[in-house]
C-alpha positions as CSV (number, residue, x, y, z in Angstrom):
1,M,80.0,91.6,108.8
2,D,76.6,92.8,107.8
3,L,77.1,93.3,104.1
4,P,80.1,91.3,102.8
5,S,81.3,91.7,99.3
6,T,79.6,89.2,96.8
7,S,82.8,88.9,94.7
8,S,84.3,86.7,97.4
9,Q,81.2,84.4,97.5
10,G,81.8,82.7,94.2
11,G,78.2,83.2,93.0
12,G,77.0,86.2,91.0
13,N,73.4,85.7,92.3
14,E,74.0,85.2,95.9
15,V,75.1,87.6,98.8
16,V,75.6,86.6,102.4
17,R,74.0,87.9,105.5
18,S,75.7,86.5,108.6
19,N,75.0,82.7,108.2
20,T,72.1,83.2,105.7
21,V,72.4,83.1,101.9
22,I,70.0,85.5,100.2
23,K,69.4,85.7,96.4
24,R,70.5,88.8,94.8
25,T,67.3,89.3,92.8
26,K,65.2,88.9,95.8
27,L,67.3,91.5,97.6
28,V,67.1,94.0,94.8
29,R,63.3,93.6,94.8
30,G,63.3,94.1,98.5
31,I,65.4,97.3,98.4
32,K,63.3,98.7,95.6
33,S,60.1,98.0,97.4
34,L,61.5,99.6,100.5
35,L,62.5,102.7,98.6
36,Y,59.1,103.1,97.1
37,S,57.5,102.5,100.4
38,F,59.4,105.7,101.6
39,G,57.6,107.6,99.0
40,Y,60.3,107.5,96.3
41,D,57.8,106.8,93.4
42,R,54.8,108.6,94.8
43,K,56.6,111.8,95.9
44,G,59.2,111.8,93.0
45,K,57.9,115.0,91.4
46,S,58.0,117.0,94.5
47,L,61.4,115.7,95.5
48,E,62.6,116.8,92.0
49,K,61.8,120.3,92.9
50,G,63.6,120.0,96.2
51,P,67.2,121.4,96.8
52,G,69.9,119.3,95.0
53,I,67.7,116.3,93.9
54,E,67.1,114.9,90.6
55,L,65.0,111.8,90.1
56,H,66.2,109.1,87.8
57,K,64.9,105.6,88.1
58,E,67.5,104.1,85.9
59,L,70.3,105.6,88.0
60,V,68.5,104.4,91.2
61,D,68.4,100.8,89.7
62,L,72.1,101.0,88.9
63,F,72.9,102.5,92.3
64,I,71.1,99.5,93.9
65,E,73.0,97.0,91.9
66,Q,76.3,98.6,92.7
67,I,75.5,98.5,96.5
68,I,74.8,94.8,96.3
69,D,77.8,94.0,94.2
70,G,80.1,95.7,96.8
71,K,81.1,98.5,94.3
72,C,81.2,101.2,97.0
73,D,83.3,103.8,95.0
74,E,81.1,103.4,91.9
75,S,77.9,103.6,93.8
76,Q,79.2,106.8,95.4
77,S,79.6,108.3,91.9
78,T,76.1,107.3,90.9
79,L,74.8,108.7,94.1
80,L,76.2,112.1,93.2
81,D,74.2,111.9,89.9
82,I,71.1,111.1,91.7
83,C,71.6,113.7,94.5
84,K,74.0,116.5,94.3
85,D,74.4,116.9,98.2
86,A,75.0,113.5,99.3
87,D,77.2,113.4,102.5
88,K,74.6,111.6,104.8
89,K,73.9,109.1,102.0
90,S,77.6,108.7,101.4
91,L,78.1,108.0,105.1
92,L,75.9,104.8,104.7
93,I,78.0,103.6,101.8
94,L,81.4,104.4,103.4
95,E,80.3,102.7,106.5
96,R,79.5,99.6,104.6
97,K,82.9,100.0,102.7
98,F,84.7,100.2,106.0
99,Y,83.2,97.0,107.3
100,E,83.9,95.0,104.1
101,L,87.6,96.1,104.2
102,L,88.1,95.3,107.8
103,S,86.4,91.9,107.5
104,D,88.7,91.1,104.6
105,D,91.7,92.0,106.8
106,K,92.5,95.0,104.6
107,V,93.3,97.2,107.6
108,I,95.2,99.8,105.7
109,E,92.3,100.6,103.4
110,A,89.9,100.5,106.3
111,C,92.0,103.1,108.2
112,K,92.1,105.4,105.1
113,T,88.2,105.0,104.6
114,L,87.6,105.9,108.3
115,G,90.0,108.6,108.7
116,L,90.0,110.3,105.3
117,E,86.5,109.7,104.0
118,I,84.1,109.1,106.9
119,A,85.6,111.4,109.6
120,P,85.3,114.6,107.4
121,L,81.5,114.2,106.9
122,D,79.1,116.1,109.1
123,N,77.7,114.3,112.1
124,S,80.2,111.5,111.8
125,D,82.0,111.9,115.1
126,E,80.2,109.2,117.0
127,I,80.5,106.7,114.1
128,T,84.2,107.5,113.8
129,R,84.8,106.9,117.5
130,E,82.9,103.8,117.6
131,H,84.5,102.4,114.5
132,S,88.0,103.3,115.6
133,T,87.6,100.6,118.3
134,L,87.2,98.0,115.6
135,I,90.4,99.0,113.9
136,I,92.3,98.9,117.2
137,S,91.2,95.4,118.0
138,P,89.5,94.0,114.8
139,S,89.5,90.3,115.7
140,E,87.9,90.8,119.1
141,N,85.3,93.4,118.1
142,L,84.2,91.8,114.8
143,C,83.7,88.3,116.0
144,G,80.2,89.0,117.5
145,Q,79.2,91.5,114.7
146,E,77.0,93.3,117.2
147,S,78.9,96.1,118.7
148,G,79.0,99.1,116.4
149,T,77.7,97.3,113.4
150,R,74.3,97.7,111.5
151,S,72.1,94.7,110.8
152,R,71.0,94.2,107.2
153,K,67.5,95.3,108.1
154,R,68.8,98.6,109.6
155,V,70.8,99.2,106.4
156,L,67.8,98.7,104.2
157,K,65.8,101.1,106.3
158,N,68.6,103.7,106.0
159,L,68.6,103.4,102.3
160,G,65.0,104.6,102.3
161,N,66.4,108.0,103.5
162,L,68.6,108.5,100.4
163,F,66.4,111.3,99.2
164,L,66.1,113.4,102.3
165,P,67.0,117.2,102.1
166,K,70.5,118.0,101.7
167,K,73.1,118.6,104.4
168,S,76.5,120.2,104.2
169,L,80.0,118.9,104.6
170,K,82.3,120.4,107.3
171,P,85.8,121.2,106.4
172,N,88.0,118.3,105.9
173,H,89.9,117.1,109.0
174,P,93.5,117.3,108.2
175,L,96.1,114.6,108.5
176,V,98.2,114.9,111.5
177,K,101.8,115.6,110.7
178,G,104.5,114.5,113.1
179,K,103.7,113.1,116.5
180,V,100.2,112.1,117.5
181,P,98.6,114.7,119.8
182,Y,97.1,113.5,123.2
183,K,95.4,115.1,126.2
184,T,95.4,114.5,129.8
185,V,92.1,113.0,130.9
186,Q,92.8,113.5,134.6
187,T,95.6,113.5,137.1
188,L,94.3,110.7,139.3
189,M,96.9,111.1,142.1
190,S,99.2,114.0,142.5
191,H,100.7,113.6,146.0
192,G,100.6,109.9,146.9
193,P,102.5,108.3,149.8
194,G,105.1,106.7,147.6
195,E,106.7,106.2,144.1
196,V,104.3,104.5,141.7
197,W,106.0,101.3,140.5
198,F,103.0,99.4,138.9
199,T,99.7,100.3,137.3
200,Q,97.2,97.9,135.7
201,F,93.7,98.3,134.4
202,S,91.3,95.3,135.1
203,H,90.4,93.1,132.3
204,C,87.1,94.9,131.7
205,G,88.6,98.2,132.0
206,R,86.3,99.3,134.8
207,Y,89.0,99.5,137.5
208,L,92.6,100.8,137.6
209,A,95.0,99.8,140.4
210,A,98.3,101.6,141.1
211,T,100.9,101.2,143.7
212,S,101.9,104.1,146.0
213,G,104.5,103.0,148.6
214,N,102.9,100.4,150.8
215,D,99.4,101.0,149.6
216,V,97.5,100.4,146.4
217,N,94.9,102.9,145.0
218,I,91.9,101.9,143.1
219,W,89.8,104.1,140.7
220,E,86.5,103.1,139.1
221,F,85.9,104.3,135.5
222,R,82.2,104.4,135.1
223,E,80.3,104.3,131.8
224,S,79.1,107.9,132.5
225,G,82.7,109.1,132.2
226,E,83.0,109.7,135.9
227,I,86.1,108.6,137.6
228,T,85.7,107.6,141.2
229,R,88.6,106.9,143.7
230,L,87.9,103.9,146.1
231,N,89.5,103.3,149.5
232,P,93.1,102.4,149.3
233,L,94.3,98.8,149.9
234,V,96.3,98.9,153.1
235,G,98.1,96.2,154.9
236,H,101.5,95.6,153.3
237,V,104.6,96.5,155.4
238,Q,106.8,96.9,152.4
239,P,106.4,98.9,149.1
240,V,104.0,97.1,146.7
241,S,105.7,96.2,143.4
242,Y,103.2,94.0,141.6
243,I,99.5,93.9,140.7
244,T,97.6,91.3,138.8
245,W,93.8,91.2,138.3
246,R,91.8,87.9,138.4
247,I,91.3,86.6,134.8
248,S,87.8,85.3,135.4
249,N,86.6,88.0,137.9
250,D,87.4,91.6,137.7
251,F,86.4,92.1,141.3
252,Q,89.5,90.5,142.7
253,L,93.2,91.2,142.4
254,L,96.5,90.2,143.9
255,T,99.3,92.6,145.3
256,C,102.8,91.7,146.0
257,G,105.1,93.4,148.5
258,V,108.8,93.6,147.9
259,E,110.2,90.4,149.4
260,E,107.1,90.2,151.6
261,N,103.7,88.5,151.0
262,V,101.0,88.1,148.4
263,K,97.5,89.6,149.3
264,R,94.2,88.8,147.7
265,W,91.6,91.6,147.6
266,K,88.0,91.9,146.6
267,I,85.9,94.9,145.5
268,S,82.3,94.7,146.7
269,P,79.3,96.0,144.7
270,T,79.2,99.1,146.9
271,G,82.9,100.0,146.1
272,D,84.4,98.8,149.5
273,V,87.6,96.9,149.2
274,F,88.8,94.3,151.7
275,C,91.6,91.6,152.1
276,L,90.4,88.1,151.5
277,H,93.7,86.3,152.2
278,T,97.4,86.7,152.8
279,Y,99.8,84.1,151.2
280,R,103.2,83.7,152.6
281,K,106.1,81.2,152.5
282,E,108.0,80.9,155.8
283,N,111.5,82.6,155.8
284,L,111.1,83.7,152.1
285,G,109.7,86.8,150.4
286,T,107.8,87.1,147.1
287,V,108.9,88.9,144.0
288,S,105.8,88.6,141.7
289,C,102.6,86.8,141.3
290,V,100.0,85.7,138.8
291,W,96.6,84.0,138.7
292,D,96.1,80.6,137.2
293,R,93.9,80.7,134.1
294,N,90.9,79.3,135.9
295,G,91.2,81.8,138.7
296,E,91.4,78.9,141.4
297,S,95.1,79.0,142.3
298,I,97.9,81.4,142.5
299,F,101.6,81.2,141.5
300,A,104.4,83.5,143.0
301,G,108.1,83.8,142.3
302,L,110.1,83.7,145.5
303,N,113.4,85.6,146.3
304,N,115.3,82.3,146.4
305,G,114.6,81.7,142.8
306,S,111.8,79.2,143.4
307,I,108.1,79.2,142.2
308,I,105.3,78.3,144.6
309,K,101.6,77.5,143.9
310,W,98.7,78.1,146.4
311,N,95.1,77.3,146.2
312,L,92.8,80.1,147.2
313,E,92.6,79.0,150.8
314,G,96.4,79.3,151.1
315,E,97.4,75.8,151.1
316,E,100.7,75.1,149.2
317,V,99.9,72.7,146.3
318,G,103.3,73.1,144.4
319,L,106.9,74.2,144.9
320,W,109.5,74.2,142.1
321,D,113.0,74.8,143.5
322,G,115.9,76.0,141.5
323,T,116.9,79.1,139.5
324,R,113.5,79.7,138.0
325,T,113.1,83.4,138.7
326,T,115.1,86.4,139.6
327,M,114.8,89.3,142.0
328,I,113.1,91.7,139.6
329,A,111.2,89.0,137.4
330,D,107.7,89.5,136.1
331,L,105.4,86.5,136.0
332,A,102.8,85.6,133.4
333,I,100.9,82.4,132.3
334,T,100.3,81.4,128.7
335,L,96.9,81.6,127.2
336,D,96.3,77.7,127.4
337,G,97.4,77.8,131.1
338,S,100.0,75.1,130.8
339,E,103.3,77.3,131.1
340,L,104.6,80.1,133.4
341,I,106.7,82.8,131.9
342,T,109.4,84.4,134.1
343,T,113.0,85.5,134.1
344,C,115.3,82.8,135.1
345,E,118.6,84.6,134.4
346,Y,119.0,88.3,134.0
347,D,119.1,87.9,130.2
348,T,116.9,84.8,129.8
349,I,113.1,84.4,129.6
350,L,111.9,80.9,130.9
351,F,108.7,79.2,129.8
352,F,108.1,76.6,132.4
353,R,105.6,73.8,132.1
354,W,105.1,72.9,135.7
355,E,103.2,69.6,135.2
356,D,106.3,67.9,133.7
357,E,108.9,70.7,134.4
358,A,109.7,71.1,130.7
359,E,111.5,74.3,129.8
360,R,112.1,76.5,126.9
361,F,113.8,79.8,126.5
362,I,114.2,83.2,124.9
363,Y,117.8,84.5,125.1
364,E,118.2,88.2,125.0
365,D,121.6,90.0,124.5
366,A,121.1,92.5,127.4
367,D,119.8,92.4,130.8
368,I,116.0,92.0,131.0
369,V,114.3,94.9,133.0
370,S,110.5,93.8,132.6
371,F,108.2,92.0,130.2
372,S,104.5,92.1,129.4
373,M,102.3,89.6,127.5
374,S,99.6,90.6,125.2
375,E,96.0,90.0,126.2
376,D,95.6,87.3,123.5
377,G,98.6,85.5,124.7
378,R,100.4,85.7,121.3
379,Y,103.2,88.1,122.0
380,L,105.7,89.1,124.6
381,L,107.2,92.6,125.0
382,V,110.6,92.6,126.7
383,C,112.2,95.8,128.0
384,L,116.1,95.7,128.1
385,A,118.5,97.6,130.1
386,D,120.3,98.8,126.8
387,E,117.2,101.0,126.0
388,R,115.6,98.6,123.6
389,I,112.2,96.8,123.7
390,N,111.9,93.5,121.8
391,L,108.6,92.1,120.6
392,W,108.5,88.3,120.4
393,D,105.9,86.0,118.8
394,I,105.5,83.2,121.3
395,R,102.7,81.2,119.6
396,G,104.9,78.4,118.4
397,E,107.3,76.0,120.2
398,N,110.2,78.3,119.3
399,P,109.6,82.0,119.9
400,W,110.8,84.3,117.3
401,W,111.8,88.0,117.2
402,V,109.4,90.3,115.5
403,M,110.5,94.0,116.1
404,T,112.7,96.1,118.2
405,Y,111.5,99.7,119.5
406,E,114.1,102.2,120.5
407,G,114.2,105.7,121.8
408,Y,113.2,105.5,125.5
409,R,115.6,105.9,128.4
410,C,116.3,102.9,130.8
411,N,119.5,102.2,132.5
412,R,118.9,102.6,136.1
413,Y,115.3,101.7,137.1
414,V,112.7,99.1,136.3
415,V,110.6,100.6,133.5
416,R,107.5,98.8,132.1
417,A,105.9,98.8,128.7
418,C,102.5,97.5,127.5
419,F,100.5,96.7,124.4
420,C,98.2,99.6,123.4
421,G,95.9,98.4,120.6
422,Q,98.0,98.9,117.4
423,F,100.7,100.7,119.4
424,I,103.3,100.1,122.0
425,A,103.6,102.3,125.1
426,S,106.3,102.5,127.6
427,G,107.6,104.5,130.6
428,S,111.0,106.0,130.6
429,E,113.6,107.7,132.8
430,D,113.3,110.9,130.8
431,S,109.8,111.7,132.4
432,M,107.9,110.8,129.3
433,V,105.6,108.1,128.0
434,H,106.8,106.9,124.7
435,I,104.6,105.5,122.0
436,W,105.5,103.4,118.9
437,C,103.5,101.9,116.0
438,T,103.6,98.1,116.7
439,V,104.0,97.3,112.9
440,T,106.5,99.9,111.7
441,G,108.5,100.2,114.8
442,R,108.5,104.0,114.5
443,Q,108.0,106.2,117.5
444,I,105.0,108.4,116.9
445,S,104.5,110.3,120.1
446,Q,105.7,111.2,123.5
447,F,103.5,112.1,126.3
448,V,104.8,115.0,128.6
449,G,103.3,115.5,132.0
450,H,105.6,113.7,134.7
451,S,108.4,115.3,136.5
452,G,110.3,112.1,137.2
453,T,110.9,108.6,135.9
454,V,107.8,107.1,134.4
455,N,107.9,103.6,135.8
456,C,104.8,102.0,134.3
457,V,102.0,102.3,131.8
458,S,98.7,100.4,131.4
459,W,96.2,100.4,128.5
460,N,92.5,100.4,129.1
461,P,90.9,97.6,127.1
462,A,87.4,99.0,127.3
463,R,88.5,102.4,126.3
464,P,91.1,101.7,123.5
465,L,92.3,105.3,123.3
466,M,93.0,105.6,127.1
467,L,96.3,105.0,128.7
468,A,97.4,105.3,132.4
469,S,101.0,106.0,133.7
470,G,102.7,106.3,137.0
471,G,106.1,107.6,138.1
472,D,108.6,108.5,140.8
473,D,106.9,111.9,141.0
474,H,104.0,110.1,142.9
475,I,101.6,110.9,140.1
476,V,99.1,108.6,138.3
477,Q,98.1,110.2,135.0
478,A,95.3,109.1,132.6
479,W,95.8,110.1,129.0
480,D,93.7,110.0,125.8
481,F,94.4,110.0,122.1
482,D,92.2,112.1,119.8
483,P,90.4,109.5,117.7
484,Y,90.8,111.4,114.4
485,D,94.7,111.9,115.0
486,Y,94.9,108.3,116.1
487,L,93.4,107.0,112.8
488,S,95.4,109.4,110.8
489,A,98.7,108.3,112.4
490,L,97.6,104.6,112.0
491,A,96.9,105.1,108.3
492,R,100.2,106.9,107.8
493,E,102.2,104.2,109.5
494,F,100.4,101.5,107.5
495,D,101.3,103.5,104.3
496,F,104.9,103.6,105.4
497,W,104.9,99.9,106.1
498,S,103.4,99.1,102.7
499,L,106.2,101.2,101.0
500,V,108.9,99.3,103.0
501,Q,107.4,96.0,102.0
502,F,107.1,97.1,98.3
503,N,110.8,98.2,98.4
504,Q,111.9,94.9,100.0
505,R,110.1,92.9,97.3
506,R,111.6,95.0,94.6
507,N,115.1,94.6,95.9
508,E,114.8,90.8,96.3
509,E,113.4,90.6,92.6
510,M,116.5,92.7,91.5
511,D,118.8,90.4,93.4
512,Q,117.5,87.3,91.7
């Protein structure tokens, strides 16, 4: 982050900026010089006469020291002694506090700071939306420290505005009670030619693909907010049941017909879509498909239980016979590209290392309906026919169970779930989209808008508050969370989880 806490650096006279070490005394002099250059010393008398401003050099010195020492709460108190109306100035301090907490993996405190301290301030809407993305995917968004963060130079310049005329606070944004509100962004398709069995956003979030009978529909989500429907993908003779976007190129995708063929498609820069190749195995049909990690080959599950591998030109480069997949199996590939993940029995997940045919398994106690792997390859979400969804950590050699989510309906049809930032989303046979908190396992919302079974959901990685769903009613729906309510719900769930953890530790201590 831009301004990390000095307390964690082990030296009272040092602070860290990115990969540079700066002496505190030098930084103090720099900030003071900057404040004076903005007219603090020369215009002090006139500022004293302004609304809500009292000039105290000693307090300013204390305030600067507190900022450098990472004492955000204390600096806010000092700021109120310097300037009675300090909401804009507080925003600079709270923004810095937010980054420090998130950088130190203190997600609970960061959520509270953003939702309860920053969001109520006037003109903080854009900052709140921008920073909510960091909370949703902190490891990904903080690594570059460019998106949504202020450089040290920018922060110093903003400190020069500490003594601007006052601004007023708007009413506090209340905490959301109960379920998280949502809104329908747009009904993308209301009368498609067939049921929607599969939806998936591209890895960059620019495109959404959704099946509809034998066709696949594509929408482009532009930066301007406009949503444009492209020409449909036409060519399958059976209903399309599976879609997967190329990992290294968001302009290509694979579609799989029910016990039919795999087709590879390309979206041109002008928005035209055309078929590049059709992959088939004589006398056999495909069940599911996935790209190799390098994007140079394709795997598919076949309806006889085998797995096949083609290069992009359609040449068969591998075939593994046996019971390695089922008729409704999903297909994924691990992050290192060494193992395929599929359903080899109706209650068993198979990790198959094709180079040496080594196998390892996850055994469930109910039939597996579908599964989804997280974008970072660390977790697997498994939907079961007994109306449970299990979360598995698959990073180690032996996967282990993490959490179970309950409350959705699934006993007749294939229903899919997906990772949705800090939440889990799933379709359901009760015509709703169900949302759970990943950490606590509690259901926090239900999206109402479909009139039949919701078969599939997909999260937009570029717009972390957006979700798409498709169902038997031939409808594709785009949904959005309100950012304030999202953060409030997230903070509430982390509070609940902290209480659970505290009670568990207390009970363990009492048992000893």
